[in-house]
C-alpha positions in Angstrom: -58.7 17.3 -5.1 -59.4 20.6 -3.3 -55.6 21.3 -3.1 -55.4 20.7 -6.7 -58.4 23.0 -7.2 -56.8 25.7 -5.2 -53.7 25.6 -7.0 -55.2 25.2 -10.4 -57.4 28.3 -9.7 -54.4 30.5 -9.2 -52.6 28.9 -12.2 -55.5 29.5 -14.5 -56.2 33.1 -13.4 -52.5 33.9 -13.6 -52.1 32.5 -17.0 -55.3 34.6 -18.0 -53.8 37.7 -16.4 -50.3 37.1 -18.3 -51.9 37.0 -21.7 -54.4 39.8 -20.9 -51.6 42.0 -20.0 -50.2 41.6 -23.4 -53.5 42.1 -25.0 -54.0 45.2 -22.9 -50.6 46.6 -23.8 -51.3 46.2 -27.5 -54.7 47.4 -27.5 -53.7 50.5 -25.3 -51.0 51.2 -27.8 -53.2 51.0 -30.9 -55.6 53.1 -29.2 -53.2 55.9 -28.4 -51.9 55.7 -32.1 -55.5 56.2 -33.4 -56.1 59.2 -31.2 -52.9 60.8 -31.9 -52.3 60.1 -35.7 -56.1 59.3 -36.7 -54.7 56.6 -38.9 -57.2 53.7 -38.2 -57.8 51.8 -41.3 -61.7 51.6 -40.7 -64.2 52.7 -38.1 -64.8 49.1 -37.2 -61.1 48.4 -36.5 -61.0 51.3 -34.5 -64.0 50.4 -32.4 -63.0 46.7 -32.0 -59.8 47.9 -30.6 -61.4 50.1 -28.1 -63.7 47.3 -27.1 -61.0 44.8 -26.6 -59.3 47.5 -24.6 -62.3 47.7 -22.3 -62.5 43.8 -22.2 -58.7 43.4 -21.4 -59.3 46.0 -18.6 -62.4 44.1 -17.3 -60.5 40.7 -17.5 -57.4 42.3 -15.7 -59.6 43.7 -12.9 -61.8 40.7 -12.7 -59.0 38.1 -12.7 -56.8 40.0 -10.4 -59.6 40.3 -7.8 -60.1 36.5 -8.1 -56.3 35.9 -7.4 -55.3 38.7 -5.0 -58.4 39.2 -3.1 -59.9 35.8 -3.4 -63.2 35.9 -1.6 -63.7 33.5 1.4 -65.1 30.2 0.1 -68.2 30.4 2.4 -69.2 33.8 1.0 -71.4 34.4 -2.3 -68.6 35.9 -4.1 -66.6 32.7 -3.6 -69.5 30.5 -4.7 -69.8 28.6 -8.0 -72.7 30.9 -9.3 -70.5 33.9 -8.8 -67.7 32.3 -10.8 -70.0 31.1 -13.5 -71.8 34.5 -13.8 -68.5 36.6 -14.1 -66.8 33.9 -16.4 -69.6 33.7 -18.9 -69.8 37.6 -18.9 -66.1 37.7 -19.6 -66.5 34.9 -22.2 -69.1 37.1 -24.0 -67.1 40.0 -24.0 -64.0 38.1 -25.6 -66.3 36.3 -28.0 -67.7 39.4 -29.4 -64.3 41.3 -29.3 -62.4 38.5 -31.0 -65.1 37.9 -33.6 -65.7 41.5 -34.5 -62.0 42.2 -34.9 -61.7 39.1 -37.1 -64.7 40.4 -39.2 -63.3 43.9 -39.2 -59.9 42.6 -40.5 -61.9 40.4 -43.1 -59.3 37.9 -43.7 -56.6 40.4 -44.8 -54.1 39.2 -42.3 -51.2 38.0 -44.3 -47.7 38.9 -45.4 -49.0 41.5 -47.8 -51.2 43.2 -45.2 -48.6 46.1 -44.7 -49.6 47.4 -47.9 -53.3 47.3 -47.0 -53.2 49.1 -43.7 -50.7 50.2 -40.9 -50.1 48.4 -37.7 -50.9 45.0 -39.4 -48.5 43.2 -37.0 -50.1 44.7 -34.0 -53.6 43.8 -35.5 -52.6 40.0 -35.9 -51.3 40.0 -32.4 -54.4 41.6 -31.0 -56.6 39.2 -32.8 -54.6 36.1 -31.8 -54.4 37.0 -28.1 -58.0 37.7 -28.2 -58.7 34.3 -29.2 -56.1 32.7 -26.9 -57.9 34.5 -24.0 -61.3 33.2 -25.1 -60.0 29.7 -25.1 -58.6 30.2 -21.5 -61.8 31.5 -20.2 -63.6 28.7 -21.8 -61.4 26.2 -20.1 -62.0 27.9 -16.8 -65.9 27.8 -17.4 -65.5 24.0 -18.1 -63.7 23.4 -15.0 -66.2 25.4 -12.8 -69.1 23.5 -14.4 -67.1 20.2 -13.6 -66.8 21.3 -10.2 -70.4 22.1 -10.1 -71.4 18.7 -11.2 -69.4 17.1 -8.6 -70.7 19.4 -5.9 -74.4 18.6 -6.9 -73.6 14.9 -6.8 -72.4 15.6 -3.2 -75.6 17.2 -2.5 -74.2 20.9 -2.4 -75.8 23.8 -4.3 -74.5 26.4 -6.7 -74.2 28.9 -3.6 -71.7 26.5 -2.0 -67.9 26.9 -2.2 -65.9 25.3 -4.9 -63.8 23.4 -2.2 -65.1 21.2 0.5 
């Protein structure tokens, strides 16, 4: 089971990074267009895009750290408590970002959206990828919680590593 957890850990965070790079690229491009042309459709849409840029940067740094500089399992940064804390913080960021962008767009995402505001295709992609990342982070939290339940049944605590 520990081998599957180690492989699954890298696969899950790699998938989060892959989708997050797409989100990062879209939000960076939209932000640069807003700065240069000042053609955002509303202040809420602009601010949500900026927040999603921050959130994707946060997720990219955190997930890259978890894959490439994976802390030793016996350190506090490799513990379940650390995983839960950072994943929950990341989940809150994505939930807020995705929900506020969806609210800012107020259901105007359809085929006729081109006539309502510019960059409608990019906003659709930004919104969809934000929700996809939220689902992936939710799955990661579920797996860490499941591992925590298994660890507590072994008699280990939250500060113990995720692998035995």
